[in-house]
Steps between C-alpha positions, in 0.01 A plus 500: 500500500259251345268314735185290484234676708138454604258728684202269556448134574417271212650263245814547290311755287531764776881498466687745279859601433575857605791738554535576870764669711794296623445453877755626751622274780418614851676411823613136508379458142677403177420602142531197272518491120267206444620231258247229585179464701325171556123471526319357801138419563501797738548729196190353336301540821609862549415577138147366536450614859379156601504324743412794723833489685667601171354850554683567826604865493274580205140389536361701205814548291847338498740625763793443262458590132787272399491129581791255514683403817764236415774699332862468395722777369786739571526764769490850354486713814460459874314705758622631833607233746556224243817309588468158332488601132665743262431601138584236242434195717264231373214430741169315527215477748128504574373859502151400615456806722570758227466298177592699184679220315312544170712804419852593398587619853367409844562616855561213740564483875861411569381223733310327215804455277788255468796491262422295192711185465724534195396153384136604462359715221281796591196301387594201717566717804167683458319166495610406852406734787124474551430161342808344655425617852143370481627162381777474760275585790201314358669160484707542817476175694489277192736206525549129441186291554274805472233558237473855367231646275540835326182655358582743217831321450551595135559871563788699644492404869377152417792426267742576784289318761497172307878503463562597863268231636658235275849610606386448860404141417122537502245328278353794305161541334446802275156642423422738213319506166551237231741711294751496787507130588806416290682807631439398861632152425813652349558687827498170688140458616424134577132545425303771320132590512285705264277687744226524238473122482583389854441635850838498674337513844374147433812349349698415808622594842785751491748605768542847351286702261617830350199667341585790269143552375277434802128491429367181665332454838704428812318168534636390162852601598473320834384187318812506281742519794650210692471524875778732614517648149538864407304709249641837395334736255620821338280674248145411409161654568453727800220275622718189488785672686262632766356153552845350544602760759179450700317169461804327355713564806228369731412195291865412456569522872207270580610237247876496547575698185632851440338735250639851456573784260871520425642818652776559245821645641657730243843640434846393378561272797212287375557496123881492471523139629298387198715707265807322639340163430416609146859611439618163636276321250273340761186689394407614149341834410232440238414808295202428277511817289651847499313812389593863434372798697245569226372144537425516874120472443547176305746371757258564787220330311726200440564467874154595625321259270712211625713434190848558642733202545729626773592869491423778252745793477496850356841594356594865453814546286 
């Protein structure tokens, strides 16, 4: 099968298309013919090997030669003990543990998959699992008379987070670069901020902050929160995340605010509720661009350099 592989950390130039053996599903695993794989910031981090936590399992060289975790496709074969799926069924899920989505076939744990809704295309289904779960859990607690700020709101998770917070009745502020301001407004953001021109930690007092690109000090985040407010971060520099889990927790407790790293709960139970809302027309799936398997390096650069408006998807005919 054709797959995009890499054997050392670096930029998109370390990726290449190669012929590799089709993997075989083990116990409780499913072999999926991949039709679409969406890109996440985690793919960019694992490609570059930075922040340091992106090297878990492979400090000197990548633990998985093939990136890509959010996949959608058809079941080709099942391993021993698989009871929920059979060949021919259309499925989707977040294969973060095994990855392998930038290929024609991927082995996925049965527990990571759900049946694809017929109303969604493979590309739309692949756009949901990781980004959708982060958004759902990140803005949990948003409601009427609450002010929510999403930092990094123009990307995949952010595009869902804005819509979810607005649906909950919150006043939403989106933060990203200037090229994404109009896009965030189109998603429903009440206010938008270009982080290069304005410091969002000095623009107001927010009840909930979802930070998808954490890099500021915990003192700045505390300053931006209303008393009783909640700051959640996922992604960002290792130093920023460490500060939030240590000093941030203590400072927040002393000042009546809560600062924490979002512990994302994964699996179909957490992403299928969003898929149902998308099918019902409550939430839109915004796919910025689609690329082919040969174009994975360009697609990763598009996401990693902050150009994507919503989700970017690799389609494999």
